[in-house]
N, C-alpha and C positions, 0 to 999 in steps of 0.2 A: 446333636444337629439333623436339619433337615434337610439334604442335598433337593429333595422332590421340589422343598416348598421355596428356594428360593429360583429353580428354574422357572417353575412358575409365577416367581415373582417379576422373573422378566418380562416373560410374555405377557404378564401384565403393564408394563413400562412402559412395552413397546406396545399396545393395542389404545391405551390411554393418550399415549403420546402425538399418535396417528390419529385419532379420532379429537384430540385436541387442534391440534396443528390446522387440520382441513376445517374445521370451524373458524379457526383463528385466519386463515388464510380467504374463505368464503368471507368473510366480512370486510378486513383487507382491502381485498379483489373489487367490493362492491360498487359500481359506476354511482359517479353525480355523490359521492361523499360531501358532504361540505364542508368547508375553513371553518376552525377556530374560532368565535370571536377572539379579540387584541392584535389579529392579524398572526398569531399562530400558525405551527406546521397544519398538515391535516391528521383528520383523527388514522384516515389508512395509513399514511406514514408511520404516525407514533404505532400504530395498531403493530406496522411489521416491524418497528423496531424492540417491542416487546414481547414481540411473536417466542422469542429466548424462554418466556413465563409458563409456557404448553410442558415444551422438556422439565423445566423444573416441576411440574406438577405431575405428570405421568411417574418419574424419577422417585420426587417424594413420594407420595400416593403408592405405588407399586412396594416401596420401601420400607415404611409405617405401616402395613400391612401387614406386612410377613413381619415383621417387628412383632408385632399384638397378636400376631397366631403363633409368635413361638418361635420363628424361623429363624431364629439366634440367638438361644437362650445361654448358649454358656458366651457369650460375647456380649450382650444385649446393649450394657453400658458403654461399651467404646462403639458401637455401631448409633446407637441412639447418640450421645456424642457427635460424633462425625453429620449423623444427620441436620443436627439441630443448625451446628455451626455453620454446615455447609447452606440450611434455610436463611440464615440471618445475614448472608453475604448476598442471599440471594434475592431477599429483599432488598435490602440495599442499591443493589445492583436496580432492580425496580425503580427505585426511586432517581436514582442517576438518570436512567433513563426521562420519566419524566421533568425531570427539573435539576440539572446540574449539581452536584455537591463540591465539596472543597475536598483534595487530594491527601487534605490531615484530619477529616474526615472518615473519607472511606480506611486509611490507612489504620484510621486507633480500631473501629469496628472491627476491622480483620484483625486483623494484632489480639481481642479481647475475644471473636470467635474460635484460636486456633488453640488462648488461654480455655478456652472452655474444652475441647476434644481434647488437648493433655490431660487436664485435671479429672475427668470424667474418664478417660484411661488408663490411669493410674499408673504415670510413669514417674519416676525421679525426679528430682528440681533440675539437673542440669540435662537431662533425656530433655525433659521438657521445655527448655527455652533452646535446644537445637531446632527439637522437632516444630515448635507453632516458629520461628525464625522462616524453619525451611516453608511450613506451610506459606506464613505469607508470601515468599520470596516465589516460589512458584506459582502462588497463585498469580500474582500481577502478571510473570511471565508469559502464562496460558491466555491469558484475557487481552493480553498485547496481539494474540494470533489472531484475532477476530477484525482483520481488515480485508479480506477478502471473501466470497460467495465460497462456504465450505471449506473453508480454510481449517480452523477449529474445529469443527465438526471431524472432518476428517482424521486428525491429529489426536484427537481428544480420545476418537471412537478407535486406533488406535494403542492409545496408550493404556487409558482402559484394559482391553484386549489382553494388555502384559502383567496389568495389577493379578488380575482374572486369574492371567494362570502363576504368577508366582503365587497367590492366596491358595489354592488348591493343594499345588508343590510343598509347603511352608506348613501342611499340617494342621491349618484353622481355615478351615473352611466357611466359619463364622462372617469375617472379614471380606469375603466374596462377594455379602449379598449387594451391597455397596456398586461395588465394579461392574456386578452383574445386571443391576439395573440399569446403569449409567450406559452399557456400552447398548441394551436394547433401546432405550428413550434415544441417545444420539442415531441409532441405526434409522430409527422413525423418524427422527425430525432432519435430517440427513437429505430427505429425499423434495423438502422443500425450502432447505435454505441452500440448494444445490445451485450452479449456477445456469440460469438469471434466478437470482434468486426471489420467492416471496415473500421470505418471511426472514429474520435473524435473528442473532442470540441474542444479541444485545449485551448492555451492561448486567442484567440478570440471568443467564443463560450463561454466559461468557466465564465471571466470577464464580456462578456456583461449579461447573466444567472444572475449573482452576483449583477452584477450591476440595472438591469431592476428589481430585485425582491425587493432590498433594498429600491432603490427610488420611488415604486410604496407604500410600505409601510411606508415611512416616508412620500407622499402625503395624504396617505390614512386617516394616523390618524393626519394629520395636518388640516385636513376638516372633520375631524370626529363630528356631531353632539355632545352639550355640555350633559353630562349626562354619555355619554356609556365608557366603563372603555378599551378604545382605546392604552392608555399608558401602559397598562398590558398584554392586549391580542393579538395583532402585534405584539410584539419584541418575543413570545413566536412560531411565525411560524419561526424564525430563530434559531428554540433550537439544530439541529443534525449540524448544521454548525458549529455553536457555540462550540458546545461539542467539535466534532473534532479539530477545533482551540485549545483549551485549555486540550485537552487530552495530543495532541503533544509540548506544550508549556511544561508542567511537567514532559514528556517524558523526553523526550531532558536537561530539567534542570537537571534532577535527573541523569540522563547519563552524566553531564560534558558535553553536545554537541550545537552545535550553531541552534540559532531557526532558523536562515535562509537557513539550510545548510537539503536540502534535505533529506529524511532517511524513510525508511520502518515503521514506524510507526505508520499509521491514522488506522480510525476506520477497512476500510478494511483490510488493512495488519491482523491485530490483528486478528481477524474472518480467514479469510483465513488460519490462525498456529493451529486452533481448527477442521481445517477442515472442513470450509463450504465452501460452492463452490461458485466463483466469482457470476453468477448469481441467485446463494441464499443469498447472500451478500448486492447485488443491493435492490433483494425485502426486507430484514429483516432490511437495512437503509432504503427507502422508508417507511414500516410500522411504523418503529419507528419514524420519522417524521410526518406522519399522528396522531399520538396521537396527539400530542401539538399540531399542525395545526386546526384537529375539535377542539379542547378543547378553541383555541383563539378565533377561527369561532363562536364556539353558545359561546361564552361570550362576543366578539362582538354585537352579535346580540342581545345580554341580554337573554337569553335562561339559561346563566348557571351565579351561584356567580362567583367575580374573586378566590374569594377561592380555587377555582376547577382546576386553574392553577397550583395551589402548587404540585397535583400530579404528573402529566407529569414531574415536575420541577426536582420533587426527584427521578420518578424513572429515569432520562437521567441524575443526579450526581448518585448515584445507577450503571446504566452500565459506566460510564466515572472511578467506580476506580474499577470495575471488569477489568475492559478493559486493568486498569494498571498495573493489576497482571500477565497479560500475556507478558511474556519478549519479544520486540522486539528489542532492541539492544545485537547482539552478545558481551560475555563479551573479551576483548585480550586475543590471543593465548598463552599457555605458554609449556614448554615442557615438557610436561606432560609422565606418564611412563605405558605402560599394560603390560598386562602378557598373559602369551602364555604356551599354555600347550602339548609342543612338546611328539614324544612317542621313546624309545631308538627302536634302529631296533633288537639289541639283547636279551634284558628281555620281549620290554612291557611294560615298569612300567616308568609310566607318570614321571616328571619332569616339575619342573616351570620355565622359562625364564623370565625374565625381561628384554624388550626390553625400551631404552629411545633413545627419538628421531632419533629413526630409524638404533642405530649405537650397534657394538660387541664390551664387554668390552674386553681388551686387555686381551692377556693368558701370566703368566710370563715363567721364563724359568723351575722355580722345576712341573709348570703343564704340560709343552711340556714333560720335559725329565719323567715324571709321565705317561704320554699316551705313551709316544712311547715304555715304557718298558711293557705298560697293553697289548698294541697288539702283542710284542716279545713273550715274555712266553707264553703265550696258544702255539706258533707254538711250540716254542721248546717242549714244554712236549706232543705235539701230535704227536712226532718226530714217525719212524716206527718202532726203539729200543723200546718204552718204552709200553712194554705190557700189565704190568701191574697197571698203574694207571689209575683212573678213571678220565673221561673227568672234565677238569676245578681242577685236581689235582694241577697242574703244579703252576699254579699261585696263585694259595693260600699259597703252601709250600716251593715256594721260598724265598731266602734268599739276606737281603739286606743289604746294606753297610752302615755307618755312611753319609754318600754323598748320600743316595738313588741310587744309582749304583745298579743295579740286580747282585748275583755271578753269575756266571758261571758254569751248571751243571754238572758232570762227565760224560767222553762219557759211550754210555749204554756198558754192559759187556754182555749182551747175554743170560744173567740167569738169574734165576727167580729172585722175592727176598728174598725169605727164603734161599737160597742156599749162597746167598751173604751175608745176616745177620751171618749165620753157619760160612762161612772162614774167616769173620772177627774175628767173637768171639774164634776161631782155633788159629789163628796172633797174638792172643792178650794174 
């Protein structure tokens, strides 16, 4: 096994990914990019969405050249099958980025790629079936993390570093080839997918990353020496990805939504609802992933007892329970009413008015007559001849008929009120 060759392949993967990503970014950000005919999305957006292909090419090229140069002679078949399976799902993801495919078709291709890996690795039928199911499950769990800038890249980088440590400690450095190139490729691509992201991993990069991590973990566990707690340590490396999938399934089950329909109910979406920034979301999730990854690597190296794995698992369960309490699905809209306190122009007294569904309740005929009378009587009371009446007395003292109509006041006589009363008494 050539350790220097593996290190050189990692350096090559870093430089190839950075160079290809910079070229794709320059083309994607070129101004005045015309839209495609037929009303399709702009080419620039398609380039950003398929930017993960640059990371796939960087990692795949470096790993393939290292295999061709004999960097993994004792495990060339296993590493070759792993690279071939990851390449198949990457091509599938690239096609899905350009034209969405059915979920059943994508799942079938992933199962076929996982079977190819376990067959070339020479696993037994029972171990091969379990490994294939694990690869498909973890691949989709990691692919679901690609919903925020830099999130999947950061978590994948931490997980690949843990797998690299386990491969080196386990005595089979040949299986460390793909984790090494994956760490380098994701580190180079992280510069472009960090917020604000200029490129995205897309389905191609996300499925390639998830498949490479899941298949590498399965092969490292199968090749682990007897006596190591690989059965418990290596699955802990996918804790955050599986926690996000469990959070989504539970949340959509509670909201009576389809589990296959995308929604804003992942870990990053809930953290954003409690005012965590986009870069802070990626950092917090990466630190969350680092705890079970470090614990699993230490348990695999026999530096910790396997019982210590219960600590990060219990913390993850508590975090999922806390995130479930953050609302993710908006309740259905109803015709709720709200109260606004307008002020009258004449008296300045505050009245409460209820607006229901944005409409004003109709007024009755009696109400309209009352408003008309209230507007008429003060005008009559303030006539030039009414000298002895106080302001507002005409409206309060006006007599009304049984139907609610105001009576017409007598014409003014021009004499004071006292003289009028005396004359009436003399006539009586």
